[in-house]
C-alpha positions in Angstrom: 2.8 -4.0 17.9 6.8 -3.7 19.3 7.7 -1.4 21.6 8.8 1.5 19.7 5.7 1.4 17.9 4.1 1.8 21.3 6.7 4.6 22.5 5.8 6.6 19.1 1.8 6.2 19.7 2.2 7.9 23.7 4.5 10.5 23.2 2.3 11.8 20.0 -1.0 11.1 22.0 0.8 13.1 24.6 1.4 16.1 22.3 -2.2 16.2 20.8 -3.9 15.7 24.3 -2.2 19.6 25.1 -4.7 21.0 23.6 -7.1 18.4 22.1 -9.7 16.4 24.2 -8.9 12.8 24.4 -11.2 11.0 22.2 -10.2 13.7 19.0 -6.7 13.4 19.6 -6.4 9.5 20.2 -8.4 9.7 16.7 -5.6 11.2 15.0 -2.7 10.1 16.9 -3.6 6.4 15.4 -5.0 8.0 12.2 -1.3 9.9 11.4 0.1 6.2 12.5 -1.1 4.4 10.4 -0.6 7.2 7.5 2.8 7.7 7.7 3.5 3.7 7.8 4.1 3.7 11.9 1.6 0.8 11.9 1.6 -0.9 8.9 -0.7 -2.9 6.5 -1.6 -6.4 8.6 -0.9 -5.0 12.0 -3.1 -6.1 14.1 -4.5 -3.9 17.2 -5.5 -4.7 20.6 -8.4 -2.7 22.1 -7.8 -3.6 25.5 -3.7 -3.8 24.6 -4.1 0.1 23.5 -6.0 1.5 26.5 -3.4 0.0 29.0 -0.1 0.9 27.5 -1.9 4.3 26.7 -3.7 4.8 29.5 -7.0 5.5 27.9 -10.3 4.2 28.0 -11.5 1.3 26.4 -14.9 3.2 25.3 -12.3 5.7 23.1 -10.1 3.0 22.0 -13.8 1.0 20.6 -14.7 4.8 19.1 -11.7 5.6 17.8 -11.6 1.8 15.7 -15.0 2.7 14.6 -14.1 5.3 12.9 -11.0 4.7 11.6 -13.1 1.4 10.1 -15.5 3.9 8.5 -12.4 5.6 6.3 -11.3 2.2 5.2 -8.2 2.2 7.6 -9.2 -0.8 9.9 -10.1 -3.9 9.5 -12.7 -5.2 12.4 -13.1 -8.8 12.3 -15.5 -10.7 14.6 -13.7 -13.4 16.6 -10.6 -12.8 14.9 -9.6 -9.4 16.0 -8.7 -5.4 14.2 -6.2 -4.5 11.9 -4.6 -2.5 9.5 -5.9 -2.5 6.2 -3.4 -2.4 2.8 -3.6 0.9 0.4 -6.5 0.6 -2.2 -5.9 1.5 -5.7 -9.3 2.1 -6.8 -10.2 4.3 -3.5 -7.2 6.6 -4.2 -8.2 7.0 -7.4 -11.8 7.8 -6.4 -11.0 9.9 -3.7 -8.9 11.9 -5.9 -11.3 12.4 -8.4 -13.5 13.8 -5.4 -10.4 16.5 -4.5 -10.2 17.4 -7.9 -13.8 18.2 -8.5 -13.9 20.0 -5.5 -11.0 22.0 -4.6 -11.1 23.0 -8.1 -14.3 25.0 -7.7 -13.0 25.4 -4.3 -9.4 28.1 -6.1 -12.5 29.5 -8.6 -14.2 30.9 -5.9 -11.1 32.5 -3.8 -9.8 33.4 -6.9 -13.1 35.6 -7.5 -13.4 36.6 -3.6 -9.0 37.7 -3.7 -9.2 38.2 -0.7 -5.8 39.7 0.5 -5.6 38.0 4.3 -5.4 34.7 2.6 -2.7 35.3 0.0 -0.7 36.6 2.9 -1.7 32.9 5.1 -1.3 31.2 1.8 2.2 32.8 0.8 3.2 32.2 5.1 2.4 28.5 4.3 4.6 28.2 1.1 7.1 30.1 2.5 7.8 27.4 6.1 7.2 24.5 3.5 10.5 25.6 1.7 11.6 26.1 4.7 11.5 21.9 5.6 13.9 20.0 5.9 14.7 17.6 2.9 13.4 14.8 5.3 11.0 16.0 7.9 8.0 14.0 5.7 5.6 14.6 8.6 6.3 18.2 8.9 5.7 18.9 5.3 2.2 17.2 5.0 0.8 19.2 8.0 1.5 21.9 6.4 -0.1 20.8 2.8 -3.0 20.1 4.7 -3.0 23.6 6.5 -2.6 24.9 2.9 -5.2 23.0 1.4 -8.0 23.6 4.4 -7.2 27.4 4.8 -8.1 27.6 0.9 -11.4 26.0 1.8 -12.2 27.6 4.7 -11.8 30.5 3.1 -14.6 30.7 0.9 -16.6 29.4 3.5 -16.7 25.6 2.9 -16.4 24.2 5.7 -18.9 21.4 4.7 -17.0 20.6 1.8 -13.6 20.3 3.4 -14.5 17.7 6.2 -15.8 16.0 2.7 -12.4 16.3 1.6 -11.2 14.7 5.1 -13.6 12.0 5.1 -12.6 10.6 1.5 -9.1 11.7 1.3 -7.5 8.7 3.8 -6.2 6.5 1.7 -5.1 8.9 -0.8 -2.8 11.2 2.4 -0.7 7.1 2.7 0.4 7.4 -1.2 1.1 11.0 -0.5 3.4 10.0 2.4 5.1 7.5 0.9 5.2 10.1 -2.5 7.2 12.2 -0.3 9.9 9.6 0.7 10.2 8.4 -2.6 9.1 10.6 -5.6 8.1 14.1 -4.8 10.5 16.7 -3.6 9.2 19.1 -1.1 10.5 22.0 -3.5 8.1 21.1 -6.5 5.5 21.1 -4.4 5.6 24.4 -2.9 6.2 25.7 -6.1 2.8 24.4 -7.3 1.2 26.0 -4.2 3.1 29.5 -5.1 1.5 28.9 -8.7 -1.9 28.4 -6.7 -1.3 31.5 -4.4 -0.4 33.5 -7.6 -3.4 33.1 -10.1 -6.0 33.9 -6.5 -3.6 36.9 -5.7 -4.4 38.2 -9.4 -7.9 37.5 -9.3 -8.0 34.4 -11.9 -10.3 31.9 -11.9 -8.9 29.8 -14.5 -5.8 29.5 -13.6 -6.5 28.8 -10.0 -8.4 25.9 -11.0 -6.4 24.7 -13.4 -3.4 25.5 -10.9 -5.0 22.9 -8.5 -5.8 20.5 -11.0 -2.6 20.0 -11.7 -1.3 20.2 -8.5 -3.6 17.2 -7.2 -3.1 15.2 -10.3 0.5 14.2 -8.9 -0.6 11.7 -7.7 -1.7 10.0 -10.5 1.6 10.1 -12.0 3.2 8.8 -8.8 0.9 6.4 -7.8 2.0 3.4 -10.3 5.7 3.3 -8.9 4.7 3.9 -4.9 2.2 0.3 -5.7 5.3 -2.0 -8.0 8.0 -0.5 -5.3 5.5 -1.6 -2.4 3.4 -4.2 -3.8 3.0 -5.6 0.4 1.4 -2.6 1.6 -1.3 -2.3 -1.7 -4.0 -4.7 -2.4 -4.0 -6.3 -6.4 -5.2 -5.0 -8.6 
C-alpha cells in the first residue's frame, strides 16, 4: 500500500475515532476505503503493517479483517495474506433483490404511519443532497445511506436495517462507481423526493413503487460499469 493511501486511511480513522470506539472506527474506515476504491481489488493488506502505521493494535486490525471477510470484501488466504476481493456481479444482484424486498415494505409502513417528523427529516436530507457539489461522491453517498436508514428506523425496523447493511457491501461498491460515471446526483435526489412525497400523502402503493424504481437503478447501470471496469469485477 502506498504512502498516499495510508495517509488518507490515517486521517479518516482519526476523524472517526473522535466520535466512536477504536474497533468500530477502524472497521468503518477500512470498509469505506474499499467501497470508495482507495483500497482497490487485489490490494494486499498486512495486519502488522496496518497496526504499526495506523498506531492501533493488531487485535483490532485482525477483528476488522475478519468482519470485512464476512462481508466478502476481503479474502484471508492462509500462508499467503489478506487481499481486497473483486466485485461479484452475482452478489450485487442478490443484494439488490434483498434490499428491494425489505425496503419496499418499509416504505409502505412509513406511508401508513405518515409521521410528520420523518417527512421533515427526509426532506432535509433531500435538500442537503441537492446542495452536494457535483463530484463530492463521499458526501452524497453518506446522505443516501442516512436517508434509507432514517426510513427504516422510523418504523422500528432496526433488524431489517442490519440485514440490509450486511448484504449491501458489494452493492455499495457499485453505487460509488455509478455516482462517478453513470448516475447524476440530481436524479437520485429527485427519486428520494418522490418517496418522501408518497409517504407524506400516505400513498402506500406509490411509496413502495418509488423505492423499487430507485433501488433498481443499479440494475440499469451495472452492465456498463462492468464493461468499463473489467479489472475490478469477477469474471462472469
